[in-house]
N, C-alpha and C positions, 0 to 999 in steps of 0.2 A: 505493499498499500504507497502509495507515497506523500510528502507531507503537506501539500497541499489539499489529498482526500481527511487527509487523519486532524489536522484544522478545519477542517468544515464539521465534518463528523464533529470532533469539541467546541463546534461552537455551535452546532447548531442543538445539540446536548442541553449548553448552557439555554438559550433563549426556549429550547422547549419549557424548561421549568416552568421558566419565568413566564408565558406563556398556562398557565398549566395551575399555576398559584395566580395569578390577576385575573381581577374582575375582565367582562368583554366590555370593549369600546365600540358603540355606533358610532362610525364615522358619516355625518352632514345629516342625523337625523329631526336637527333643528331644519332644515332646508325643506319648501314646498322643490321638488323634481318634476311634479309632471306638470308638461305645457301643455295645449288644446294645440293640434296640429299647424291652426293659424295661427296663433301668437307662433311655435317655435319653425317655422314659416316667414313671420314678422323679423323675430329678433335673429336672420340666416340674412334675412335683405339689407336690417338695419346698419349688423357686421362689417357686410361686400360694402357696403356704401362709405365705411372709412371708422362706423360711429367704433367708439370699446364701450366693454364687456360695463364699465360702473353708465357714462351714456346713457346706453341701452337700460339698463336698471331700472334708471332715473323714469326714463319714460314711460315705462310699461306698468311701474310701483309693485318691484322685483330686487329679492335683492342682488348688486351685481355677481356674487356667487353665485347665482341659482343659473343667471343668467350664462357661468363661464361654463356650468355641465350642463347647459342645453348646446352650450358655441365644440365641445368635445361631442357632445354627442353625434350633432351635425358632422363634427372633423371625423371621427370612424364613421359615420358612412359615408363619408366623401364627397359629402354635399357642398363644403365654402369649399371656396379656391383663394383666397383671400391667406398670407400667413397666419396663421395659428397661435395661441400663447407667445408671443417675443414681441417682449419690450425693447421700444430705440433704449 
């Protein structure tokens, strides 16, 4: 067994013990991540026009993190042409 493999196994064992001892954390539970098809399409159009998630969130009265999740979904579906999640 290589040194890298034994190191990975040792690290995994330590992390597994931490996971088994810790409470579960539900990520994004405070966000509303459901969008109507019309709204998610509007978010995509606004983003493609150059608007930032913060601006879009303000315009549609949604948390910018929710807008980010919608855009992330659209990007994974290949529905976004503009560079995604890059800040200048």
